[in-house]
Legacy VTK file of the C-alpha trace (Angstrom):
# vtk DataFile Version 3.0
C-alpha trace
ASCII
DATASET POLYDATA
POINTS 243 float
-81.535 -74.590 -34.969
-81.004 -73.032 -31.447
-84.200 -71.859 -29.587
-83.620 -68.781 -27.525
-86.282 -68.707 -23.846
-85.586 -64.928 -22.696
-87.192 -62.421 -20.235
-87.481 -59.106 -20.476
-87.036 -58.446 -24.556
-89.013 -54.458 -24.366
-85.944 -53.067 -24.066
-82.253 -51.866 -22.838
-80.139 -55.690 -22.712
-82.995 -58.048 -22.821
-84.075 -55.691 -26.175
-80.889 -55.870 -27.932
-80.316 -59.426 -27.293
-83.790 -59.887 -28.870
-82.649 -58.330 -32.054
-78.450 -59.865 -32.023
-79.959 -63.604 -31.874
-82.520 -63.263 -34.351
-80.207 -61.604 -36.826
-78.343 -64.660 -36.161
-81.004 -66.936 -37.036
-82.255 -68.078 -33.351
-85.078 -69.376 -32.657
-86.907 -67.046 -30.122
-89.309 -67.214 -27.409
-89.806 -63.895 -25.588
-91.577 -63.436 -21.938
-92.874 -60.552 -20.508
-95.807 -57.845 -20.483
-94.667 -55.838 -22.974
-93.069 -55.890 -26.612
-92.198 -53.926 -29.098
-94.182 -53.411 -32.442
-90.410 -54.718 -34.266
-91.263 -57.786 -32.260
-95.084 -57.760 -32.587
-94.222 -57.469 -36.916
-91.389 -60.916 -36.496
-94.035 -62.632 -35.012
-97.198 -62.400 -36.965
-94.656 -62.601 -40.016
-92.715 -65.598 -39.218
-94.477 -67.085 -36.219
-91.881 -70.236 -36.729
-89.817 -67.979 -35.579
-90.345 -65.784 -33.069
-92.730 -66.436 -30.360
-94.243 -63.951 -28.193
-95.735 -65.243 -24.966
-96.814 -62.727 -22.517
-96.242 -63.666 -18.810
-95.827 -61.092 -15.584
-92.613 -62.417 -13.732
-93.822 -60.723 -10.529
-96.426 -63.307 -10.959
-94.180 -66.936 -11.156
-97.283 -69.273 -11.696
-97.877 -66.998 -14.907
-94.475 -68.130 -16.173
-94.678 -71.681 -19.016
-94.476 -74.772 -17.887
-92.358 -77.583 -18.729
-95.090 -78.776 -21.174
-94.877 -75.616 -23.293
-91.596 -75.481 -23.299
-90.974 -78.691 -24.153
-93.707 -77.691 -27.051
-90.913 -74.860 -28.580
-87.836 -76.453 -28.010
-88.507 -80.320 -28.759
-86.639 -80.283 -32.445
-83.693 -77.653 -30.918
-80.288 -78.600 -31.109
-79.115 -76.706 -28.927
-81.411 -74.319 -25.869
-80.562 -71.322 -24.328
-82.257 -69.864 -21.574
-81.945 -66.405 -20.737
-83.109 -64.385 -17.537
-82.734 -61.164 -18.332
-85.563 -59.180 -17.002
-85.129 -57.494 -13.642
-86.668 -55.265 -11.297
-84.546 -52.742 -9.409
-87.723 -51.246 -7.204
-88.079 -50.754 -4.485
-85.892 -47.926 -3.594
-85.003 -46.463 0.099
-84.628 -47.318 3.684
-85.326 -50.494 5.341
-87.825 -50.100 7.419
-90.056 -47.579 4.504
-90.756 -50.156 1.834
-93.814 -51.651 1.458
-94.181 -55.600 1.323
-96.364 -55.416 -2.317
-92.971 -53.561 -3.506
-90.920 -55.996 -1.293
-92.490 -59.419 -2.864
-92.656 -58.182 -6.543
-89.307 -57.410 -6.625
-88.325 -61.022 -5.110
-90.929 -62.890 -7.742
-89.024 -60.986 -10.924
-85.386 -60.891 -9.750
-85.110 -64.493 -8.007
-88.946 -66.801 -7.744
-89.291 -66.527 -11.443
-86.106 -67.101 -13.069
-86.035 -70.282 -10.370
-88.881 -71.343 -11.657
-88.564 -71.151 -15.055
-85.490 -73.176 -14.785
-86.503 -75.487 -13.039
-89.299 -76.479 -15.503
-86.984 -75.798 -18.410
-84.472 -78.862 -16.850
-87.556 -80.701 -15.864
-87.897 -81.092 -19.896
-84.362 -81.440 -20.345
-83.466 -84.048 -17.811
-85.956 -86.593 -17.300
-84.219 -89.003 -14.524
-82.891 -88.218 -11.314
-81.568 -90.468 -8.257
-80.158 -90.184 -5.211
-76.842 -90.523 -6.435
-76.427 -89.024 -9.789
-79.193 -87.240 -12.649
-78.871 -88.257 -16.679
-76.896 -86.535 -19.362
-78.985 -83.834 -20.553
-79.765 -84.373 -24.828
-78.128 -81.827 -25.995
-76.198 -78.108 -25.338
-78.218 -75.834 -23.390
-76.721 -73.120 -21.255
-78.747 -70.835 -18.979
-77.297 -67.068 -18.521
-78.644 -64.739 -15.901
-78.035 -61.562 -16.262
-77.246 -60.082 -12.816
-75.792 -56.963 -11.331
-72.237 -55.758 -9.336
-75.494 -54.586 -6.708
-74.924 -58.568 -6.193
-71.666 -58.333 -4.022
-71.378 -54.748 -3.624
-74.043 -53.121 -0.958
-76.193 -50.307 -2.191
-77.698 -48.571 0.513
-81.464 -47.951 -0.502
-81.151 -50.670 -3.165
-81.147 -53.588 -0.410
-83.599 -55.484 -1.845
-82.942 -55.408 -5.551
-78.782 -56.563 -4.014
-80.391 -59.090 -1.921
-82.206 -60.668 -4.799
-79.402 -60.482 -7.710
-77.127 -62.066 -4.918
-79.494 -65.179 -4.358
-80.103 -65.920 -7.996
-76.729 -66.048 -8.650
-76.306 -68.566 -5.782
-78.744 -70.067 -6.531
-76.977 -70.643 -10.321
-73.894 -71.369 -8.969
-75.818 -74.101 -7.087
-76.855 -75.487 -10.360
-73.504 -74.677 -12.245
-72.230 -77.453 -9.155
-75.143 -78.993 -10.153
-73.690 -79.944 -13.459
-70.202 -80.127 -12.970
-69.848 -83.029 -14.968
-71.785 -82.757 -17.242
-70.667 -81.257 -20.753
-73.626 -80.504 -22.649
-74.642 -78.048 -20.258
-73.064 -74.245 -18.812
-74.417 -71.923 -15.882
-73.520 -68.402 -16.662
-73.858 -65.316 -14.190
-73.415 -61.990 -15.693
-72.300 -58.744 -14.294
-72.639 -56.249 -17.677
-71.911 -53.260 -15.818
-73.528 -49.484 -15.861
-75.447 -49.724 -18.719
-77.548 -46.436 -19.984
-81.021 -48.485 -19.650
-84.325 -47.683 -18.566
-83.390 -48.780 -15.119
-79.984 -46.886 -14.401
-82.560 -43.549 -15.586
-84.639 -44.625 -11.917
-81.720 -44.998 -10.045
-81.334 -41.380 -10.801
-84.862 -40.758 -10.144
-83.941 -41.930 -7.435
-81.469 -39.885 -6.067
-83.311 -36.913 -7.085
-86.057 -37.854 -4.986
-86.352 -37.762 -0.690
-85.704 -41.289 -0.838
-82.956 -42.614 1.514
-80.095 -43.378 -1.413
-76.620 -42.215 0.104
-74.695 -43.337 -3.529
-77.218 -41.451 -5.178
-74.743 -38.460 -6.524
-71.955 -41.607 -7.813
-74.843 -42.769 -10.041
-75.976 -39.275 -11.360
-72.777 -38.277 -12.448
-71.612 -42.051 -13.729
-74.336 -40.493 -16.534
-73.192 -37.367 -16.538
-69.439 -38.180 -17.155
-70.489 -40.439 -19.888
-69.543 -43.783 -17.988
-72.851 -45.660 -18.849
-72.188 -48.506 -21.833
-74.947 -49.018 -24.277
-77.025 -51.725 -23.973
-76.279 -52.601 -27.727
-72.640 -52.346 -26.695
-73.476 -54.938 -23.533
-75.313 -57.344 -25.777
-72.371 -57.966 -28.276
-70.621 -58.752 -25.189
-72.941 -61.247 -23.801
-73.265 -63.130 -27.629
-69.944 -63.100 -28.125
-68.778 -64.436 -25.085
-71.280 -66.670 -24.315
-73.565 -67.306 -27.135
-71.613 -66.817 -30.297
LINES 1 244
243 0 1 2 3 4 5 6 7 8 9 10 11 12 13 14 15 16 17 18 19 20 21 22 23 24 25 26 27 28 29 30 31 32 33 34 35 36 37 38 39 40 41 42 43 44 45 46 47 48 49 50 51 52 53 54 55 56 57 58 59 60 61 62 63 64 65 66 67 68 69 70 71 72 73 74 75 76 77 78 79 80 81 82 83 84 85 86 87 88 89 90 91 92 93 94 95 96 97 98 99 100 101 102 103 104 105 106 107 108 109 110 111 112 113 114 115 116 117 118 119 120 121 122 123 124 125 126 127 128 129 130 131 132 133 134 135 136 137 138 139 140 141 142 143 144 145 146 147 148 149 150 151 152 153 154 155 156 157 158 159 160 161 162 163 164 165 166 167 168 169 170 171 172 173 174 175 176 177 178 179 180 181 182 183 184 185 186 187 188 189 190 191 192 193 194 195 196 197 198 199 200 201 202 203 204 205 206 207 208 209 210 211 212 213 214 215 216 217 218 219 220 221 222 223 224 225 226 227 228 229 230 231 232 233 234 235 236 237 238 239 240 241 242
């Protein structure tokens, strides 16, 4: 059975991925602060298939340890780690942001994906040397849900873009580390403009007094129906990377 670890499943792309992967027969470990009623019901009714684990990604120490992950994936034929959780705030001009907002975003978008990936690979890669790394024991896919903001400057959301780009760089380095290992796939995914709660936060920023020169652009995307649905994007991600 394939074991899937996924962050941020209570809404948007994460919730849609959870449903699709559960329907596909995968065993799921969902990490986050909140879960839907249907997810709770599945976990209660089928604890062998669905495990819901409370974790606050703004506090990386709350994430599962290597030992906990080892217990979850011990009999898996294949392992998938999906970094879906993200934090778009804070919005506004650099110089008007609070330290707490900046740190939270850096923890959620950058530090926690690194910490969680490191914990998983500590299970899968028992031996490291100066010159080589053992091949992993089974297929593993690490998938990071990124953003166009990682490569296209969006003034007013500098922290979001910087932390997303930082994570992409980390996963590019991870892919290079395993370039000779056919068992490992590392993928950065730009889901495009998606009709999620995060886009709602962007429109709220556009309607506020914070510095956000591109606000009208994002409002127009929604008004003109150019946002893809979370279900559509989840279907595309699964078909392209997890089928």
